[in-house]
C-alpha positions in Angstrom: 47.6 7.3 -63.3 44.8 4.9 -64.5 45.7 2.8 -67.5 42.3 3.1 -69.0 41.2 6.7 -69.5 37.6 7.7 -68.6 35.4 7.9 -71.7 36.0 11.2 -73.7 39.0 12.2 -71.6 42.5 13.2 -72.6 45.8 13.4 -70.8 46.3 16.4 -68.5 48.6 18.9 -70.2 49.9 20.1 -66.8 51.0 16.8 -65.3 51.4 14.9 -68.6 49.1 12.2 -67.2 51.0 11.6 -64.0 48.5 13.2 -61.6 51.3 15.3 -60.0 52.0 18.8 -61.3 55.5 19.9 -62.1 55.4 22.5 -59.3 54.6 19.9 -56.6 51.5 18.6 -55.1 48.3 17.3 -56.7 47.5 18.5 -60.2 43.8 18.7 -59.6 43.0 16.6 -62.7 41.3 13.2 -62.3 44.2 10.9 -61.8 46.1 12.3 -64.8 43.1 12.7 -67.1 41.1 15.7 -68.1 37.4 14.8 -68.2 35.3 16.2 -71.0 33.7 19.5 -70.3 30.0 19.6 -69.5 28.0 20.6 -72.6 24.9 22.8 -72.5 21.8 20.6 -72.0 18.6 22.7 -71.3 16.3 19.6 -71.6 18.4 17.7 -69.1 18.5 20.7 -66.8 14.7 21.1 -67.0 14.3 17.4 -66.3 16.6 17.5 -63.2 14.7 20.6 -62.0 11.4 18.8 -62.2 12.8 15.7 -60.5 14.2 17.9 -57.7 11.0 19.8 -57.2 9.1 16.5 -57.1 11.4 15.2 -54.3 11.0 18.5 -52.4 7.3 18.4 -52.7 7.1 14.7 -51.8 9.2 15.3 -48.6 6.8 18.0 -47.3 4.0 16.8 -45.0 0.6 16.9 -46.7 -0.9 18.9 -43.9 1.8 21.5 -44.3 1.2 21.8 -48.0 -2.6 22.3 -47.5 -2.1 24.9 -44.8 0.7 26.7 -46.6 -1.4 26.9 -49.8 -4.4 28.4 -47.8 -2.1 31.0 -46.3 -0.7 31.8 -49.7 -4.2 32.3 -51.0 -5.1 34.7 -48.2 -1.8 36.5 -48.7 -2.8 37.0 -52.4 -5.7 39.2 -51.2 -3.5 41.5 -49.2 -0.3 42.1 -51.3 0.4 42.9 -55.0 3.5 40.6 -55.1 5.4 38.2 -52.9 8.4 36.0 -52.4 8.6 32.7 -50.5 9.8 34.8 -47.5 6.4 36.6 -47.5 4.7 33.2 -47.4 7.0 31.9 -44.7 6.3 34.9 -42.4 2.6 34.8 -43.1 2.5 31.1 -42.1 4.5 32.0 -39.0 2.2 34.9 -38.1 -0.8 32.6 -38.2 0.9 30.4 -35.6 1.7 27.4 -37.7 5.3 26.1 -37.9 6.5 27.8 -41.1 9.4 25.5 -42.0 8.5 22.2 -43.5 11.0 19.4 -43.0 12.1 20.0 -46.6 12.6 23.8 -46.9 12.7 23.6 -50.7 9.0 22.7 -50.6 8.2 26.4 -51.0 9.2 26.2 -54.7 6.6 23.6 -55.6 4.1 25.5 -53.5 4.6 28.7 -55.6 4.6 26.7 -58.9 1.2 25.2 -57.9 -0.2 28.6 -57.1 1.1 29.9 -60.5 -0.5 26.9 -62.3 -3.8 27.6 -60.5 -3.7 31.2 -61.7 -3.1 32.9 -58.4 0.4 34.3 -59.1 2.8 34.6 -61.9 6.6 34.7 -62.0 8.3 38.0 -62.6 11.9 38.9 -63.7 12.4 40.6 -60.4 14.3 39.3 -57.4 14.6 40.6 -53.8 17.1 39.8 -51.2 15.8 37.5 -48.5 15.0 38.9 -45.0 15.5 35.5 -43.3 18.8 35.0 -41.5 19.0 31.4 -42.6 18.8 32.5 -46.3 21.9 34.8 -46.0 20.3 37.6 -48.1 20.2 35.4 -51.2 18.0 36.6 -54.0 14.4 35.4 -54.0 12.1 35.3 -57.0 9.3 37.8 -56.9 5.8 36.5 -57.8 3.0 38.9 -58.9 -0.5 38.3 -57.7 -2.9 38.0 -60.6 
């Protein structure tokens, strides 16, 4: 066990600060100390989200972003709503490689389209049809 506790921590009640639980094996605490619980931080979460979206957008090739945005605009004329899967398949159908090197670049693409007034976020989610996405829920965006 460390002599100096990490800031805001307390001794683990299970191992009494030894790092080894009484039933054998590792206790699971941090070297005998319980670290402080994470507190709600909506502002910090929003900042981290914006930073992550900036990294994802910055990692996507400029030519992919331009092409994907043009495909999204054309898709807006054909469908009442969409997910990033719909944009992915539309890009693929037009013969352009649909996956940017940074797959999270679809998020900033949709946010840009929303800020440009093409689409708006809804409270609805649909399960992805892409095998890589493992049927995870995808945000539905309504065409304006």
